[in-house]
C-alpha positions as CSV (number, residue, x, y, z in Angstrom):
1,M,-120.4,39.9,-22.1
2,N,-118.8,43.4,-22.0
3,T,-120.5,46.4,-23.7
4,L,-118.3,48.5,-26.0
5,G,-118.2,51.3,-23.5
6,E,-116.9,48.9,-20.7
7,Q,-114.1,47.6,-23.2
8,L,-113.3,51.1,-23.9
9,L,-113.0,52.0,-20.3
10,F,-110.8,48.9,-19.5
11,D,-108.6,49.9,-22.5
12,I,-108.2,53.5,-21.0
13,L,-107.5,52.2,-17.7
14,E,-104.8,49.9,-19.0
15,I,-103.3,52.9,-20.9
16,S,-103.4,55.0,-17.8
17,F,-101.7,52.2,-15.7
18,T,-98.9,51.7,-18.1
19,E,-98.2,55.4,-18.1
20,L,-97.3,55.4,-14.3
21,S,-93.6,55.5,-13.4
22,W,-92.2,52.1,-12.9
23,F,-92.0,52.5,-9.0
24,N,-95.7,53.6,-8.8
25,K,-96.7,50.7,-11.0
26,Q,-94.8,48.2,-8.8
27,V,-96.3,49.8,-5.4
28,L,-99.9,49.9,-7.0
29,Q,-99.7,46.3,-8.4
30,C,-98.4,45.0,-5.0
31,Y,-101.4,46.8,-3.4
32,L,-103.9,45.4,-5.6
33,E,-102.5,41.8,-5.0
34,L,-101.9,42.1,-1.4
35,G,-105.0,44.1,-0.6
36,S,-103.7,46.3,2.3
37,L,-101.1,49.2,2.8
38,K,-99.7,47.4,5.8
39,K,-99.1,44.2,3.9
40,V,-97.5,46.2,1.0
41,S,-95.3,48.0,3.6
42,N,-94.1,44.8,5.2
43,E,-93.4,43.2,1.8
44,M,-91.5,46.2,0.3
45,K,-89.7,47.3,3.5
46,I,-91.1,50.7,3.1
47,P,-92.9,52.8,5.7
48,I,-96.8,52.6,5.4
49,T,-97.3,56.3,5.1
50,T,-95.1,56.3,2.0
51,I,-96.8,53.5,0.5
52,G,-100.2,55.2,1.2
53,K,-98.9,58.3,-0.4
54,Y,-97.6,56.3,-3.6
55,V,-101.0,54.6,-3.8
56,L,-103.1,57.8,-3.6
57,D,-101.0,59.7,-6.1
58,S,-101.2,56.6,-8.5
59,K,-104.9,56.3,-8.0
60,N,-105.3,60.2,-8.6
61,E,-102.9,60.0,-11.7
62,I,-105.0,57.3,-13.2
63,K,-108.3,59.0,-12.5
64,K,-107.0,62.1,-14.2
65,N,-105.9,60.3,-17.3
66,V,-109.0,58.3,-17.4
67,N,-111.2,61.4,-17.3
68,K,-109.0,63.1,-19.9
69,L,-109.0,60.2,-22.4
70,W,-112.8,59.3,-21.9
71,K,-113.6,63.0,-22.6
72,E,-111.4,62.7,-25.9
73,Q,-113.7,59.6,-27.0
């Protein structure tokens, strides 16, 4: 069973994910499902370095938003 704090964190993560641009969401979702940059690169026909940049940017954006929203709670 989740505690109230865990539920709040999941809610904040969900909000942060939905605030990403549609392309960043697609790349990150694909990365989470496939599990590797190489698989995402092959699936999306985009260079692996570009995929890596989008995944890193998305993770950093989510972390920034989570920290901001968590401090507001």
